[in-house]
ZAKOL-604007 format. One record per residue (C-alpha): z, x, y; chain. Coordinates in nm, 3 decimals. Each point is the difference from the previous one (the first is absolute). Layout:
% residues N
c3 Z; c1 X; c2 Y; mol A
...
This chain:
% residues 427
c3 -0.645; c1 0.768; c2 -2.000; mol A
c3 0.191; c1 -0.226; c2 0.237; mol A
c3 0.093; c1 0.160; c2 0.332; mol A
c3 0.205; c1 -0.169; c2 0.269; mol A
c3 0.037; c1 0.272; c2 0.263; mol A
c3 -0.211; c1 0.277; c2 0.147; mol A
c3 -0.001; c1 0.245; c2 0.291; mol A
c3 -0.335; c1 0.032; c2 0.177; mol A
c3 -0.140; c1 0.166; c2 0.313; mol A
c3 -0.211; c1 -0.210; c2 0.236; mol A
c3 -0.195; c1 0.107; c2 0.309; mol A
c3 -0.221; c1 -0.200; c2 0.231; mol A
c3 -0.323; c1 0.141; c2 0.139; mol A
c3 -0.035; c1 0.192; c2 0.324; mol A
c3 -0.207; c1 -0.151; c2 0.278; mol A
c3 -0.331; c1 0.167; c2 0.077; mol A
c3 -0.028; c1 0.212; c2 0.316; mol A
c3 -0.185; c1 -0.126; c2 0.303; mol A
c3 -0.330; c1 0.178; c2 0.066; mol A
c3 -0.109; c1 0.207; c2 0.298; mol A
c3 -0.369; c1 -0.029; c2 0.084; mol A
c3 -0.231; c1 -0.077; c2 0.292; mol A
c3 -0.311; c1 -0.211; c2 0.022; mol A
c3 -0.304; c1 0.225; c2 0.007; mol A
c3 -0.334; c1 -0.179; c2 0.020; mol A
c3 -0.327; c1 0.057; c2 0.176; mol A
c3 0.009; c1 -0.143; c2 0.349; mol A
c3 0.379; c1 -0.043; c2 -0.021; mol A
c3 0.119; c1 0.328; c2 0.155; mol A
c3 0.367; c1 -0.106; c2 0.033; mol A
c3 0.064; c1 -0.259; c2 -0.264; mol A
c3 0.373; c1 0.055; c2 -0.006; mol A
c3 0.245; c1 0.014; c2 -0.291; mol A
c3 -0.088; c1 -0.199; c2 -0.313; mol A
c3 0.248; c1 0.125; c2 -0.263; mol A
c3 0.107; c1 -0.280; c2 -0.234; mol A
c3 0.344; c1 -0.093; c2 -0.134; mol A
c3 0.142; c1 0.117; c2 -0.331; mol A
c3 0.052; c1 -0.244; c2 -0.287; mol A
c3 0.339; c1 -0.127; c2 -0.115; mol A
c3 0.171; c1 0.164; c2 -0.298; mol A
c3 0.056; c1 -0.204; c2 -0.315; mol A
c3 0.317; c1 -0.205; c2 -0.044; mol A
c3 0.226; c1 0.020; c2 -0.306; mol A
c3 0.028; c1 -0.355; c2 -0.133; mol A
c3 0.209; c1 -0.125; c2 -0.292; mol A
c3 -0.129; c1 -0.311; c2 -0.175; mol A
c3 0.127; c1 -0.205; c2 -0.294; mol A
c3 -0.217; c1 0.005; c2 -0.312; mol A
c3 0.089; c1 -0.293; c2 -0.232; mol A
c3 -0.135; c1 0.197; c2 -0.296; mol A
c3 0.261; c1 0.276; c2 0.032; mol A
c3 0.354; c1 -0.013; c2 -0.136; mol A
c3 0.103; c1 0.366; c2 0.008; mol A
c3 -0.009; c1 0.304; c2 0.228; mol A
c3 -0.136; c1 0.225; c2 -0.274; mol A
c3 -0.312; c1 0.097; c2 0.200; mol A
c3 0.219; c1 0.170; c2 0.259; mol A
c3 0.129; c1 0.242; c2 -0.263; mol A
c3 -0.347; c1 0.155; c2 -0.005; mol A
c3 -0.110; c1 -0.029; c2 0.364; mol A
c3 0.269; c1 0.088; c2 0.251; mol A
c3 -0.197; c1 0.065; c2 0.319; mol A
c3 -0.199; c1 -0.260; c2 0.193; mol A
c3 -0.182; c1 0.126; c2 0.308; mol A
c3 -0.233; c1 -0.219; c2 0.206; mol A
c3 -0.318; c1 0.148; c2 0.149; mol A
c3 -0.033; c1 0.110; c2 0.363; mol A
c3 -0.213; c1 -0.176; c2 0.258; mol A
c3 -0.329; c1 0.163; c2 0.099; mol A
c3 -0.048; c1 0.187; c2 0.325; mol A
c3 -0.185; c1 -0.179; c2 0.278; mol A
c3 -0.364; c1 0.088; c2 0.065; mol A
c3 -0.232; c1 0.052; c2 0.290; mol A
c3 -0.181; c1 -0.287; c2 0.170; mol A
c3 0.323; c1 -0.204; c2 0.000; mol A
c3 0.001; c1 -0.024; c2 -0.379; mol A
c3 0.337; c1 -0.095; c2 -0.147; mol A
c3 0.122; c1 0.186; c2 -0.306; mol A
c3 0.041; c1 -0.214; c2 -0.311; mol A
c3 0.351; c1 -0.122; c2 -0.080; mol A
c3 0.128; c1 0.108; c2 -0.340; mol A
c3 0.054; c1 -0.251; c2 -0.279; mol A
c3 0.357; c1 -0.108; c2 -0.059; mol A
c3 0.169; c1 0.126; c2 -0.315; mol A
c3 0.133; c1 -0.298; c2 -0.197; mol A
c3 0.275; c1 0.078; c2 -0.252; mol A
c3 0.051; c1 -0.276; c2 -0.256; mol A
c3 0.347; c1 -0.068; c2 -0.137; mol A
c3 0.158; c1 -0.269; c2 -0.221; mol A
c3 0.179; c1 -0.290; c2 0.164; mol A
c3 0.366; c1 0.079; c2 0.054; mol A
c3 -0.056; c1 0.358; c2 0.118; mol A
c3 0.237; c1 0.112; c2 0.274; mol A
c3 -0.124; c1 0.286; c2 0.220; mol A
c3 0.276; c1 0.222; c2 0.140; mol A
c3 0.013; c1 0.307; c2 0.220; mol A
c3 0.086; c1 0.276; c2 -0.247; mol A
c3 0.238; c1 0.191; c2 0.227; mol A
c3 0.211; c1 -0.290; c2 0.127; mol A
c3 -0.045; c1 -0.253; c2 -0.281; mol A
c3 -0.070; c1 -0.271; c2 0.260; mol A
c3 -0.243; c1 -0.283; c2 -0.078; mol A
c3 -0.342; c1 0.024; c2 0.163; mol A
c3 -0.153; c1 -0.303; c2 -0.175; mol A
c3 0.064; c1 -0.235; c2 -0.291; mol A
c3 -0.325; c1 -0.091; c2 -0.172; mol A
c3 0.097; c1 -0.341; c2 -0.131; mol A
c3 -0.014; c1 -0.368; c2 0.095; mol A
c3 -0.244; c1 -0.060; c2 0.285; mol A
c3 -0.028; c1 0.370; c2 0.083; mol A
c3 -0.314; c1 0.079; c2 -0.200; mol A
c3 -0.147; c1 0.273; c2 0.219; mol A
c3 0.158; c1 0.225; c2 0.261; mol A
c3 -0.112; c1 0.295; c2 0.212; mol A
c3 0.262; c1 0.269; c2 -0.058; mol A
c3 -0.154; c1 0.286; c2 0.203; mol A
c3 -0.255; c1 -0.058; c2 0.274; mol A
c3 -0.285; c1 0.245; c2 0.040; mol A
c3 -0.023; c1 0.203; c2 0.320; mol A
c3 -0.209; c1 -0.135; c2 0.286; mol A
c3 -0.327; c1 0.169; c2 0.078; mol A
c3 -0.014; c1 0.213; c2 0.315; mol A
c3 -0.199; c1 -0.105; c2 0.305; mol A
c3 -0.328; c1 0.175; c2 0.074; mol A
c3 -0.062; c1 0.176; c2 0.329; mol A
c3 -0.195; c1 -0.297; c2 0.133; mol A
c3 0.340; c1 -0.164; c2 0.071; mol A
c3 0.121; c1 0.280; c2 0.226; mol A
c3 -0.272; c1 0.006; c2 0.266; mol A
c3 0.128; c1 -0.066; c2 0.352; mol A
c3 -0.147; c1 0.023; c2 0.348; mol A
c3 0.138; c1 0.352; c2 0.035; mol A
c3 -0.051; c1 0.109; c2 -0.363; mol A
c3 -0.346; c1 -0.120; c2 -0.099; mol A
c3 -0.051; c1 0.241; c2 -0.289; mol A
c3 0.327; c1 0.016; c2 -0.198; mol A
c3 -0.019; c1 0.264; c2 -0.273; mol A
c3 0.291; c1 -0.130; c2 -0.204; mol A
c3 0.069; c1 -0.291; c2 -0.232; mol A
c3 0.308; c1 -0.144; c2 -0.162; mol A
c3 0.097; c1 0.121; c2 -0.348; mol A
c3 0.065; c1 -0.257; c2 -0.270; mol A
c3 0.357; c1 -0.095; c2 -0.081; mol A
c3 0.157; c1 0.155; c2 -0.306; mol A
c3 0.065; c1 -0.213; c2 -0.304; mol A
c3 0.352; c1 -0.069; c2 -0.126; mol A
c3 0.143; c1 0.138; c2 -0.323; mol A
c3 0.300; c1 -0.111; c2 -0.203; mol A
c3 0.164; c1 0.039; c2 -0.339; mol A
c3 0.085; c1 -0.343; c2 -0.135; mol A
c3 0.198; c1 -0.125; c2 -0.298; mol A
c3 -0.156; c1 -0.290; c2 -0.188; mol A
c3 0.241; c1 -0.220; c2 -0.197; mol A
c3 -0.114; c1 -0.288; c2 -0.216; mol A
c3 0.262; c1 -0.275; c2 -0.017; mol A
c3 -0.108; c1 -0.271; c2 -0.243; mol A
c3 -0.039; c1 -0.352; c2 0.131; mol A
c3 0.180; c1 -0.246; c2 -0.227; mol A
c3 0.218; c1 -0.306; c2 0.051; mol A
c3 0.248; c1 0.094; c2 -0.272; mol A
c3 0.118; c1 0.340; c2 -0.119; mol A
c3 0.157; c1 0.078; c2 -0.338; mol A
c3 0.268; c1 0.268; c2 0.039; mol A
c3 0.236; c1 0.161; c2 -0.246; mol A
c3 0.066; c1 0.306; c2 -0.211; mol A
c3 -0.266; c1 0.129; c2 -0.240; mol A
c3 -0.052; c1 -0.176; c2 -0.331; mol A
c3 0.169; c1 -0.330; c2 0.093; mol A
c3 -0.315; c1 -0.209; c2 -0.061; mol A
c3 -0.170; c1 -0.028; c2 0.339; mol A
c3 -0.346; c1 0.077; c2 -0.136; mol A
c3 0.050; c1 -0.240; c2 -0.291; mol A
c3 0.103; c1 -0.277; c2 0.239; mol A
c3 -0.300; c1 0.059; c2 0.227; mol A
c3 -0.243; c1 -0.004; c2 -0.293; mol A
c3 0.149; c1 -0.328; c2 -0.127; mol A
c3 -0.012; c1 -0.193; c2 0.327; mol A
c3 -0.326; c1 0.132; c2 0.151; mol A
c3 -0.344; c1 0.141; c2 -0.069; mol A
c3 0.124; c1 0.358; c2 0.040; mol A
c3 -0.011; c1 0.227; c2 -0.302; mol A
c3 0.222; c1 0.302; c2 0.068; mol A
c3 0.059; c1 0.253; c2 -0.276; mol A
c3 0.319; c1 -0.086; c2 -0.185; mol A
c3 0.200; c1 0.232; c2 -0.224; mol A
c3 0.363; c1 0.072; c2 -0.077; mol A
c3 0.021; c1 0.319; c2 0.207; mol A
c3 0.164; c1 0.083; c2 0.330; mol A
c3 -0.239; c1 0.019; c2 0.296; mol A
c3 -0.289; c1 -0.145; c2 -0.197; mol A
c3 -0.101; c1 -0.180; c2 0.319; mol A
c3 -0.085; c1 0.255; c2 0.267; mol A
c3 -0.237; c1 -0.226; c2 0.195; mol A
c3 0.073; c1 -0.336; c2 0.163; mol A
c3 -0.190; c1 -0.289; c2 -0.158; mol A
c3 -0.087; c1 -0.333; c2 0.162; mol A
c3 -0.044; c1 -0.334; c2 -0.171; mol A
c3 -0.070; c1 -0.356; c2 0.118; mol A
c3 0.251; c1 -0.259; c2 -0.122; mol A
c3 -0.135; c1 -0.357; c2 -0.024; mol A
c3 0.249; c1 -0.288; c2 -0.026; mol A
c3 -0.075; c1 -0.365; c2 -0.081; mol A
c3 0.101; c1 -0.222; c2 0.291; mol A
c3 0.112; c1 0.292; c2 0.215; mol A
c3 -0.149; c1 0.274; c2 0.214; mol A
c3 -0.096; c1 0.316; c2 -0.185; mol A
c3 0.080; c1 0.348; c2 0.124; mol A
c3 -0.077; c1 0.369; c2 -0.045; mol A
c3 0.256; c1 0.200; c2 -0.196; mol A
c3 0.033; c1 0.380; c2 -0.004; mol A
c3 0.155; c1 0.209; c2 -0.276; mol A
c3 0.169; c1 0.277; c2 0.198; mol A
c3 0.049; c1 0.311; c2 -0.215; mol A
c3 0.354; c1 0.056; c2 -0.125; mol A
c3 0.250; c1 0.142; c2 0.245; mol A
c3 0.275; c1 0.250; c2 -0.063; mol A
c3 0.318; c1 0.089; c2 0.185; mol A
c3 -0.078; c1 0.233; c2 0.288; mol A
c3 -0.345; c1 -0.152; c2 0.052; mol A
c3 0.069; c1 -0.062; c2 0.370; mol A
c3 0.054; c1 0.375; c2 0.043; mol A
c3 -0.331; c1 0.071; c2 -0.172; mol A
c3 0.141; c1 0.079; c2 -0.345; mol A
c3 -0.267; c1 -0.039; c2 -0.267; mol A
c3 -0.282; c1 -0.210; c2 0.144; mol A
c3 0.243; c1 -0.203; c2 0.211; mol A
c3 -0.184; c1 -0.030; c2 0.330; mol A
c3 -0.330; c1 -0.056; c2 -0.179; mol A
c3 0.152; c1 -0.307; c2 -0.166; mol A
c3 0.216; c1 -0.132; c2 0.281; mol A
c3 -0.283; c1 -0.022; c2 0.254; mol A
c3 -0.164; c1 -0.273; c2 -0.212; mol A
c3 0.299; c1 -0.232; c2 0.033; mol A
c3 -0.017; c1 -0.015; c2 0.379; mol A
c3 -0.265; c1 -0.274; c2 0.024; mol A
c3 0.147; c1 -0.228; c2 -0.271; mol A
c3 0.162; c1 -0.316; c2 0.136; mol A
c3 0.205; c1 -0.079; c2 -0.313; mol A
c3 0.150; c1 0.245; c2 -0.248; mol A
c3 0.066; c1 -0.062; c2 -0.370; mol A
c3 0.256; c1 0.242; c2 -0.137; mol A
c3 -0.079; c1 0.038; c2 -0.369; mol A
c3 0.293; c1 0.119; c2 -0.210; mol A
c3 0.056; c1 0.067; c2 -0.371; mol A
c3 0.280; c1 -0.252; c2 -0.050; mol A
c3 0.035; c1 0.092; c2 -0.368; mol A
c3 0.074; c1 0.362; c2 0.085; mol A
c3 -0.232; c1 0.119; c2 -0.277; mol A
c3 0.014; c1 0.357; c2 0.132; mol A
c3 0.372; c1 0.004; c2 0.073; mol A
c3 -0.037; c1 -0.069; c2 0.372; mol A
c3 0.229; c1 -0.236; c2 0.193; mol A
c3 -0.221; c1 -0.264; c2 0.172; mol A
c3 0.252; c1 -0.054; c2 0.281; mol A
c3 0.014; c1 0.370; c2 0.079; mol A
c3 -0.381; c1 0.014; c2 -0.010; mol A
c3 -0.032; c1 -0.278; c2 0.256; mol A
c3 0.257; c1 0.160; c2 0.232; mol A
c3 -0.176; c1 0.337; c2 -0.030; mol A
c3 -0.342; c1 -0.147; c2 0.086; mol A
c3 0.148; c1 -0.192; c2 0.293; mol A
c3 0.145; c1 0.326; c2 0.131; mol A
c3 -0.342; c1 0.170; c2 -0.023; mol A
c3 -0.171; c1 -0.289; c2 0.182; mol A
c3 0.261; c1 0.006; c2 0.275; mol A
c3 -0.021; c1 0.378; c2 0.042; mol A
c3 -0.380; c1 -0.014; c2 0.026; mol A
c3 -0.027; c1 -0.305; c2 0.227; mol A
c3 0.306; c1 -0.225; c2 0.061; mol A
c3 -0.229; c1 -0.290; c2 0.090; mol A
c3 -0.110; c1 -0.024; c2 -0.365; mol A
c3 0.337; c1 -0.143; c2 -0.101; mol A
c3 -0.051; c1 -0.291; c2 0.240; mol A
c3 -0.303; c1 -0.119; c2 -0.200; mol A
c3 0.050; c1 -0.293; c2 -0.240; mol A
c3 0.084; c1 0.135; c2 -0.346; mol A
c3 0.058; c1 -0.136; c2 -0.351; mol A
c3 0.110; c1 0.172; c2 -0.319; mol A
c3 -0.209; c1 -0.028; c2 -0.315; mol A
c3 0.246; c1 0.065; c2 -0.284; mol A
c3 -0.257; c1 0.124; c2 -0.250; mol A
c3 0.016; c1 0.069; c2 -0.377; mol A
c3 0.217; c1 -0.301; c2 -0.077; mol A
c3 -0.166; c1 -0.002; c2 -0.343; mol A
c3 0.184; c1 0.327; c2 -0.074; mol A
c3 0.352; c1 -0.119; c2 0.095; mol A
c3 0.241; c1 0.022; c2 -0.293; mol A
c3 0.178; c1 -0.321; c2 -0.096; mol A
c3 0.350; c1 0.145; c2 0.005; mol A
c3 0.191; c1 0.076; c2 0.319; mol A
c3 -0.025; c1 -0.129; c2 0.356; mol A
c3 -0.321; c1 -0.147; c2 0.139; mol A
c3 -0.143; c1 0.272; c2 0.233; mol A
c3 -0.208; c1 -0.259; c2 0.189; mol A
c3 0.313; c1 -0.192; c2 0.102; mol A
c3 0.161; c1 0.329; c2 0.102; mol A
c3 -0.295; c1 0.072; c2 0.228; mol A
c3 0.018; c1 -0.349; c2 0.148; mol A
c3 0.371; c1 0.034; c2 0.069; mol A
c3 -0.062; c1 0.320; c2 0.194; mol A
c3 -0.322; c1 -0.069; c2 0.192; mol A
c3 -0.040; c1 -0.376; c2 0.050; mol A
c3 0.301; c1 -0.010; c2 0.238; mol A
c3 -0.202; c1 0.253; c2 0.205; mol A
c3 -0.289; c1 -0.247; c2 0.017; mol A
c3 -0.218; c1 0.171; c2 -0.264; mol A
c3 -0.111; c1 -0.233; c2 -0.279; mol A
c3 -0.010; c1 0.130; c2 -0.357; mol A
c3 -0.272; c1 -0.119; c2 -0.242; mol A
c3 0.030; c1 0.090; c2 -0.370; mol A
c3 -0.347; c1 0.081; c2 -0.138; mol A
c3 -0.183; c1 0.172; c2 -0.281; mol A
c3 -0.322; c1 0.157; c2 0.123; mol A
c3 -0.103; c1 0.057; c2 -0.362; mol A
c3 0.032; c1 -0.364; c2 -0.117; mol A
c3 -0.047; c1 -0.170; c2 0.339; mol A
c3 0.330; c1 -0.189; c2 -0.025; mol A
c3 0.147; c1 -0.086; c2 0.343; mol A
c3 -0.293; c1 0.148; c2 0.194; mol A
c3 -0.130; c1 -0.325; c2 0.153; mol A
c3 0.329; c1 -0.096; c2 0.174; mol A
c3 0.006; c1 0.352; c2 0.146; mol A
c3 -0.355; c1 -0.030; c2 0.137; mol A
c3 0.055; c1 -0.345; c2 0.152; mol A
c3 0.319; c1 0.122; c2 0.169; mol A
c3 -0.189; c1 0.297; c2 0.145; mol A
c3 -0.279; c1 -0.229; c2 0.119; mol A
c3 0.259; c1 -0.212; c2 0.181; mol A
c3 0.149; c1 0.310; c2 0.165; mol A
c3 -0.347; c1 0.098; c2 0.118; mol A
c3 -0.058; c1 -0.348; c2 0.138; mol A
c3 0.310; c1 0.025; c2 0.220; mol A
c3 -0.042; c1 0.369; c2 0.087; mol A
c3 -0.196; c1 0.121; c2 0.300; mol A
c3 -0.370; c1 -0.024; c2 -0.095; mol A
c3 -0.104; c1 0.250; c2 0.265; mol A
c3 -0.136; c1 0.317; c2 -0.165; mol A
c3 0.231; c1 0.300; c2 0.024; mol A
c3 -0.177; c1 0.258; c2 0.215; mol A
c3 0.109; c1 0.323; c2 0.167; mol A
c3 -0.021; c1 0.012; c2 0.376; mol A
c3 -0.164; c1 0.274; c2 0.202; mol A
c3 0.247; c1 0.273; c2 0.098; mol A
c3 -0.229; c1 0.287; c2 0.101; mol A
c3 -0.240; c1 0.002; c2 0.291; mol A
c3 -0.280; c1 0.255; c2 -0.004; mol A
c3 -0.021; c1 0.148; c2 0.347; mol A
c3 -0.342; c1 0.095; c2 0.128; mol A
c3 -0.068; c1 0.231; c2 0.290; mol A
c3 -0.169; c1 -0.286; c2 0.182; mol A
c3 0.308; c1 -0.221; c2 -0.053; mol A
c3 0.233; c1 0.257; c2 0.153; mol A
c3 -0.190; c1 -0.034; c2 0.325; mol A
c3 0.040; c1 -0.376; c2 0.012; mol A
c3 0.259; c1 -0.052; c2 0.271; mol A
c3 0.253; c1 -0.275; c2 0.038; mol A
c3 0.169; c1 -0.138; c2 0.307; mol A
c3 0.356; c1 -0.113; c2 0.062; mol A
c3 0.043; c1 -0.239; c2 0.291; mol A
c3 0.251; c1 -0.256; c2 0.123; mol A
c3 -0.090; c1 -0.362; c2 0.056; mol A
c3 0.121; c1 -0.224; c2 0.282; mol A
c3 0.249; c1 -0.169; c2 -0.235; mol A
c3 0.166; c1 0.336; c2 -0.076; mol A
c3 -0.147; c1 0.042; c2 -0.349; mol A
c3 -0.175; c1 0.321; c2 -0.104; mol A
c3 -0.365; c1 -0.008; c2 -0.107; mol A
c3 -0.146; c1 0.265; c2 -0.233; mol A
c3 -0.378; c1 0.007; c2 -0.045; mol A
c3 -0.263; c1 0.233; c2 -0.140; mol A
c3 -0.284; c1 0.004; c2 -0.259; mol A
c3 0.200; c1 0.187; c2 -0.263; mol A
c3 0.295; c1 -0.238; c2 0.027; mol A
c3 -0.231; c1 -0.299; c2 -0.036; mol A
c3 -0.157; c1 0.159; c2 -0.308; mol A
c3 0.340; c1 0.075; c2 -0.156; mol A
c3 0.123; c1 -0.357; c2 0.051; mol A
c3 -0.315; c1 -0.125; c2 -0.171; mol A
c3 0.091; c1 0.145; c2 -0.339; mol A
c3 0.383; c1 0.000; c2 0.008; mol A
c3 0.198; c1 -0.288; c2 -0.153; mol A
c3 0.289; c1 -0.032; c2 0.245; mol A
c3 0.156; c1 -0.284; c2 -0.202; mol A
c3 0.107; c1 0.238; c2 -0.276; mol A
c3 0.288; c1 0.245; c2 0.036; mol A
c3 -0.211; c1 0.297; c2 -0.109; mol A
c3 -0.283; c1 -0.096; c2 0.236; mol A
c3 0.240; c1 -0.033; c2 0.294; mol A
c3 0.152; c1 0.342; c2 -0.077; mol A
c3 -0.352; c1 0.147; c2 -0.001; mol A
c3 -0.060; c1 -0.164; c2 0.340; mol A
c3 0.324; c1 0.147; c2 0.141; mol A
c3 -0.084; c1 0.348; c2 -0.130; mol A
c3 -0.345; c1 -0.027; c2 0.159; mol A
c3 0.158; c1 -0.075; c2 0.340; mol A
c3 0.245; c1 0.288; c2 -0.036; mol A
c3 -0.241; c1 0.264; c2 -0.132; mol A
c3 -0.258; c1 -0.072; c2 0.270; mol A
c3 0.248; c1 0.026; c2 0.286; mol A
c3 -0.022; c1 -0.367; c2 0.097; mol A
c3 0.376; c1 -0.052; c2 -0.024; mol A
c3 0.054; c1 0.302; c2 0.225; mol A
c3 -0.249; c1 -0.146; c2 0.250; mol A
c3 0.186; c1 -0.331; c2 0.001; mol A
c3 0.332; c1 0.174; c2 0.061; mol A
c3 -0.154; c1 0.205; c2 0.280; mol A
c3 -0.120; c1 -0.327; c2 0.154; mol A
c3 0.359; c1 -0.125; c2 0.007; mol A
c3 0.017; c1 -0.233; c2 -0.298; mol A
c3 0.347; c1 -0.118; c2 -0.106; mol A
c3 0.136; c1 -0.168; c2 -0.311; mol A
c3 -0.099; c1 -0.366; c2 -0.015; mol A
c3 -0.312; c1 0.042; c2 0.213; mol A
c3 -0.322; c1 -0.156; c2 -0.129; mol A
c3 -0.299; c1 0.209; c2 -0.106; mol A
c3 -0.342; c1 -0.166; c2 -0.035; mol A
c3 -0.296; c1 0.136; c2 -0.196; mol A
c3 -0.316; c1 -0.206; c2 -0.040; mol A
c3 0.164; c1 -0.342; c2 -0.028; mol A
c3 0.308; c1 0.124; c2 -0.188; mol A
c3 0.345; c1 0.016; c2 0.162; mol A
c3 0.295; c1 0.214; c2 -0.108; mol A
c3 0.354; c1 0.055; c2 0.125; mol A
c3 0.077; c1 0.368; c2 0.056; mol A
c3 0.307; c1 0.149; c2 -0.171; mol A
c3 0.080; c1 0.365; c2 -0.067; mol A
């Protein structure tokens, strides 16, 4: 069974406690403290497994708990650190915080392996706490607790081109004709419940990966039917082919179908309508000879909007090649950068909360903000994107940095510097 989403519980290991002991050997009457440090708890790591293409395994195992570090021993022996727990997922899996829905990590592209929850640090043994006035400390540091979190896993297929449209318009037939994919095909609504991928090879042109996205229905963006399960797979596609039954074999109006699907795409994610799109006017072999040409009607409506219409028959193959070469050209001019989802959620550890930051004013009047946590945050945030910059602003607000700047007397237009980056301050 194909599964493209799952809710799972993850917890990193607790650090082992430091040990309290004293050196006791013959002829060493006052050997002093020799309690060793505790071991580190295991991390929770997500890693891409090329052999997986579904989240089915997570339907059966919903809790993943890493082991705790061992307690320190006497004679300065360190406790063993626990093994990390590696959770393997298919490429394209987006990990979100379940409560907020914010992205923790996108396991795609170059991001093949990521530590999601760090294990707790081991506590220090009593050998670290001896001083000139306290030569026999009878206490040690406990290990840090692990972190726990409910996460939502969402698999968003990675394809260059997505086939969208109502059920039973011929998407599966088209994919099977142009690629090596073999989806089940039958004349029933919702036959395709799983997305299928196929590789399209073209003579003299660059090939691409095409996805058959299961048929949508009106209300899908509000979760009607299996709406969200289907729509999430469109988000990574760089070009969309809207397949429509131009012959109206089931009494549907192809123009109304296209408008309805556009409305669902816009309601789910308005950015989807900015992607290059073409219309595959399918089932031309079933058009009756009498009456107006429905293909020309489609062209009159949509080509002025910049959407090309290609008459095809997925059954006979007529008109399919011009469609594929046009799509290949759109891909050539489209942004080749993989569509990935940026980090929106920062997991806050107890040790991070104690990392201070400083706000100071330079001789030139600019304000300088520094601190380990800020440096870490800037390392993984893409400030060139609108979403990344909003995440950066929220970080400054939620951690009181903006309040600190205002308390230091900052005014609109003043410059703020952080580790080589400069910003103008505006409320």
